[in-house]
N, C-alpha and C positions, 0 to 999 in steps of 0.2 A: 599701269603695265608694273606685274610683279618683279621684282628678281629675280626672285630661282626660274622665271621661266624666262632668262634671257642672258644663261650663260652659255659663253662662248670657250669652248673646249681648245681652239687652236691659239690661244693666246697665255703662253709662258707665265708661271710666277716672276715676282721680281720683288728685292727688297725695297724701303722707302727710300725718296733720294735724301743725299744730304742739306740738312739743317747751314741756315746762316748760323755764324759767331756771334755770341752776343756779348757787347762789355757791359761790363759792371756799373751797374748801380753809385749814384751818388750819396752818400749817407751823410749824415747828422752825427755830429761827434758830442759828446757830453761831458757836463765834469762826475768830479769824485764827490759823495754821498756827505750828509753835515749831521745827519743825525739818523736813528734808525730806531724800530722797535723790533719786527718778526719780519724777517725776510724770505720771500718764495723761494725755494731748490729751484737753482739752474737757473736762476735770475740772469738776461742779459749774456747770453750766448757768446759777445763777440769778445766781454771782457774777459779780463784774467780774473780768477776767485781764488782767493787765502783764509786756510781755515785756522785761524785764532782759538786760544783759551782764554773766556775772560775773567775779569780777578775771580770774579766768584765761582771759576769752575765750569759756566755753560759755553754753549759751544757757539761762535758768532760768525756770521758768512761776512767776507770784506770786502770788497772791491777795490783792486787793488791799481787797477790804470786803463786808459781807454786807448784801444787798436786802434792806428795811424787811419783817416777817413778814408773809402776808394775814392774814384775818381770814374768817371767816365760821360757820354752825352747820354740824353736822354730826351726821346722826342716824342712830345706829348701838344695835346691839343690847347689851343688858349687858352689862357690861366683863369681860373672858375672857384669858387666864390669872388663875389667880390672882393675888394681889400678889408672891408670890415672886420671879418673874424679872426678870430686868437690866431700866430702861429703855431704851427706842430712842435714837434719835441725838441728843436733844436737849441730852441730859442726857449728853454725854462728856466725861470728863473731860481737859480742855488740858493740863495738867499732867503726867496720867500720864505714863512712858515709854512709848516706841514700840520694839515690839519686836523683835528682831531675825529673822526665820524662817528664812530660807537654810538651816542646817547641820539647823534640826529637819525642814524640811519634803523638805527633798530625801533624806532617808534614808529618812520614812517613807514619800513618796511613790514610792518604789522598790523598796514590800514586793511581795510577792508574790501579793498582790489585784488590785492596779493593774497587773494583767498583760494590758490591751488599749492605744488610745489616750488619752492623757488629756490636757487641759489645765484649769490650775489658776493663779487668777489671788487675789492677797490685797492691800486697800490699806487706809490709813488712813481712815478715813471723816472723820475733822477735816481732813485737808493732801489728799487723793490719793495721798499720798506711795504708790507701791509696794513693798510690804514682799513680795513675792514671787511668781515671774512661770515657769511650765514649760511651753511652751505653749500659751501664753495666747490665740494668733491663729488655732488651728486650729479651724476652725469644723467644727460636731460636732454631733447629734442631742444636742437635750436634753432630751428627754420633757417632762415636766411642769411644769420648770424654765422652760419659756417659758409657762404662765399668770404670772409674773410683770410680761413684757412686756405681757403684755393688759392685767394693770391697771395698772399706769403707763399706757399709750396712753389705756384709757379716762378716769382720773384728769384727766391732763392735758387731755384734750381736753372730755370731758362732765363734770367734776368731780363730787365728795362726794355732790352733793346729785340728781342729776341721775335722773329715773325714768323706766323705759319705759312706754308708755300702752297702753294696747287699748281698741279707740274702737267704739261701734255709731252707727250714721248712719242716714237713712231711705231705704227701697230704693226700686226703681222705681214701686212701687205702694202701696196706703195698706196693703195688709195683710202688708207685707213691710220686713223689717231688713235691715243689713248687718253683718256682724261685721267689724271691719278690722283686720287682724292688725298689732302695731307691734313684735313681736319677742320678746316675752315669755314664756319658759319657763317661770315660777314660777309662772304662775297655779294655784289650789288650787279645784279644787271646789263646795267651801262651806265654807272657811276653815280646815280643818285639810290639812294637804300636806306633801309632802316637804321642801322651802326651808324652812321655819318655824324650824327652830332657831335660825337666823342673817339668814335675810333675808324675814322674812315680810309678804310684799305683799297681794296685791287675790284673790276669789273668780268663778267666772262667777257664784255667786249674788248676790253685791253687784252684776255687771255687769246679772244679770237684773232685779232689782229696780227698779235705777234706770231701767232699759227700758221696766216694766211701768207705773212711776210717770207716764214722757216721754210713754208713751202711754194717760192717763188709765182705765190698768187694762186694757186692750185688748190681748192678747198676737197675736201676726202669724202666719201660716198659714206662711209663708217666710221662713228665713233661712238669704241669704247669705254666705258665705264670700270673704271678699276675702285672699288670701295673696300680690297682685303688689308688695309690697315686699321679695321676697326668692323668685327664678325662678331663683337659681344650681344648680349641684349638690347635693343632700342630701348626699353624702359629701366632706370633703377629699379634695383628691388626697394618695395614701400612705397613707390609712387604710384599713386592713385590713375589708372587706367584714363579715366577722364580728365586729367590733368594734361594728357597729352596734345589735348585739341588747340588750349586756348594759353596754359599757363608755363609750356611748352612743348615741343615739339619730340617728335620718333629721333633719339638719337645716330645720325647719321655724319660722313667724313667730309662730305662737302656739302654745301647749302646756297640756298640767294637766301639774306635778311633772315637767316636764322628760319628758314624752314616756313615763315608767312605767307598767307595768301592777299594780303594787304600790308606793304612796308609802313604802312600810316601811322598803324594800331600796333600799342605795345602787347595786349591781349587779340593779335588777328586768329583766325580760325588758322592752322597749320596745315599742310601736306599733310597726306598719309606718308608719303614716299619723296622723300626733299630732297633726297639724293640726284634720284631718275629724273628729277623736275630740274635742275640745275642740270646735268648731262644733254634734255633735251631741248632746254632752252643756248644750251653753248650748240649745238647741233642747230640750230635752227640760224644762230647767229655766225656760223662754216657756209651758209648757204642750204641747209635744208636736211644735212646728212642723216643717215639711218643710226638708231641710238640701237646698242648691246651692253651688255654683261661683260667681262671679261679682267684679266690682272696684263699688265704690262713687264713684258718680258725683261729679263732683269741685265741685258747690255743694249734695252732700245734707247736710239739718242733723242737728246732732250732735245726738243723744239722752242719749247715756252715753259714759262714760268712767272707766279706774280706770286705776291706776299699780300698777307693781313698788314693791319697796322701793329707798329711796336707793340708788344706786351704791356710797357705801360697805359698803355692807351688801351690795349680789350680790358684790363683789371681795372679804370675807370668806368669802363662802360660797363659792367656789369655792377660793381659796387654801387656806383649811382644810382642807377636805375633799377638795381635788385633783380638783371635779365639771367635766368632760370637757366636756360638755353645757353647761352654765351657761357656765361660760368661753369655747367660742364664738361662744355666743348674745351676749355682752357686748363681744367683739371685731366681731362682724359690725354690730352697734349700732353702736360708734364707727364704724366705715366709712363708713355709714349719715347719720352727722354730717357729718362730714368730708369724703371724698366723694362724699354724694349717691344712691350705691348700694349694697344689699346685697349684696358680691359677696367670694367668698374673696380674689380678683387684688383688691378696695379695698383686704380688710381690710391683703394685706399691704404695699401700697402706704403704708397708713398709720401701720403698724410703723414701717416702714421709717425713714420720714419723723420720728418719735415719735424715734427711734434719736437719727436726724442735727440732729435738734435739742437734746436734750444733749450733744448732744460724741463722741458711738458713732463709729467709724470700722464702714460697716456693708458693708464688701467679704467676699464669700463668706456674708453672712446668706442662710436661704430660709427662707420663712414660708409652710406650706401650711394651718394652722389658727391658732387660738389657744388650744386648751389643750395642745400637744405630744405629742397621739394619734399625727400623722401621723409614722412612722422618717424621714420624707425633710426635715422640718426641718431649719434648719442653725444654729445661735448658738456665739458664743465664750466662754471664761471671762472674754478681756478687755473684751466689748460688755456684758456681764452684768456685771460689776463698775462699769463707770463710767457705764451707765444707771441705778443705785443708786445713785452717786455725786452724780447728776445728777437724780435723782428728792429726793435727800434738800434740796436747797435748792430745790425748784419744788413744782408744787401739787400732783405725786403722791407728795410724801413721808409721809401716810396708812400709803401703802403696807408700809411697816415692821412698823406697828402689829397688818397683820394675816398675815404671817407666821406659819407655827406654830412654836410653841416647846419644843424641847425638853424630854424628859419631861412637858411639861404640856396640851399642846394640838395638834388637828389631825392633820395626816400623825406630828409626831414625838412622836405622845403615847406612842406604845409601841416609840421608838427611844431610843439613848444609855443602854442597858440595862446594858452594862458599861463606859460612857463617863462616869459619874458627873460629873466636870469641867464637861462642855459644858451639863449642865441647868439651866434656867432663864436659862442667856446667852448660847445658842447659838437665835436665831431665822432658819430658814432654810427654804424649798420644796424640796421633795424631788420627783425625779424618776425615774421609771423605764418601762422598755421593754427587752422582751427583748437581753438584751445592750449595753443602756444604763441607767446611772446616777449621777444628777446630786445635788449640790447647790449652793444658792446663795443668800446671806442677809449677815444682818450677828451677832456676834459682840462680844462685852463680855470682854474681859482680865482678871486677876485685878488686875491691877495700874488696871482701869477704863478701858482706852484699847478705843476700839471701832472694830473692821474692817467694811470688807466683802469678801466671798471669793463665788467659783463655783470649783465644780471641779467638771468632768464626763470620763465616763470611755464609752468606745466601745470594743465590742467583746472585751470582758473575757469570759474564761471561768469567772471567779469566779461560783459562787453567788448568786443574788438577796440572802440575807441577812446573805451575808461581805462582798461590795461593799457593801451599806448598813451594816455594822457597821464595816467599815475607812473608811469615810466617817467616818463620825458619831468615830470615833478622831481621827482628822484635825482639822477641827474643834473640838472638845474639849481636845485638846493646845496647839492655838493659843492654847486659852481660858486653860487654865493655865499659860502660858509667861511666865515671869518672864525672860526671855531677852533 
């Protein structure tokens, strides 16, 4: 059923329904620096920064104080991975020696596997001191490491407790209702769905039951589908059209199981029109009502509303499983909240502004989607590292807990096979496209020092498994470095 063939002019336009307020997520506190070499400009946005002149007359960036931690309640799935992995930033050992990585990484990154364009930046998590930098300002395609930017932006602007609403309001006639899409792709049909492992949210069955209850048990004859919140291209710029079949779905502001035809498969085929499919499934649960496109009247009374899992859980889900569709949906939801419109251009504006607020130089950065599926995105190793340093002292600090753990969880569950020293101590987001590979996150050295890093390679001829293994070896070598 074509969306354009089902418009109904009788239903007036409306503004988006109000979202619930989100409490601020808790963040770890950090102690002051013990030593420094070079420090990335803009490090740790939540810390006060003073400029002082050193004895030799040079400029030194000095962290003066740590802001008081914010508190809040975060609802997340059960803890994972197992207890063995190293703790995240809040327990960094300030007394641990800062590693000298120059000799180690210069040699490793000159290896034959890295035969493309490479950017790499490693920095001390506690002080922001740059430990190693090679072509760190090169703007490269980041692949799925891009999802970390989306996660940070969502947590910064929406907060960990934010939930995406799906609403039903009264229709233009007594025997009709309007399903108002709010941007949630994680709805299930009856409570059992693809996203339940990490981000169990609402079901169409629950929504239908609430609507029938509000209508005194009387089923509507017509369900109007209001998708006016998203009118942009369902495919982000640069994303190959073929990727809309299994790697993601045509973007729509309401979906069941991310538009999958089989909710047991990550790379299931997707419905060509997932919003209309969701509306038809909802209508069936209401007793077989007819379905048509329309927009809700601005003053229409609300009959029912259901919500997604909290943002913290949505971030867990798309970071751990590298879910392209969910990452893009969250990026667009953030754009809606900040810019007032759910468009790819607004998403780019929000992402760039978020990085700038965290002290990142955005020169050369390009964001066409929130998932990294578009090969035309551009990010730098410096920008990733600075962003995570800033996030460590901000509302988005919980992003570190969402990162896959080497050898334990998410897309790193089956990685680091020969890089044993990285298992349990490297937490990072992977990224893979044709000729693109990246690894971005944090690690804990053998001495207990925590390091933020990003390595991106583009245009290499190395086989996918081999370049991934090479990246794993680099991270593992830093983790076991006593240098």
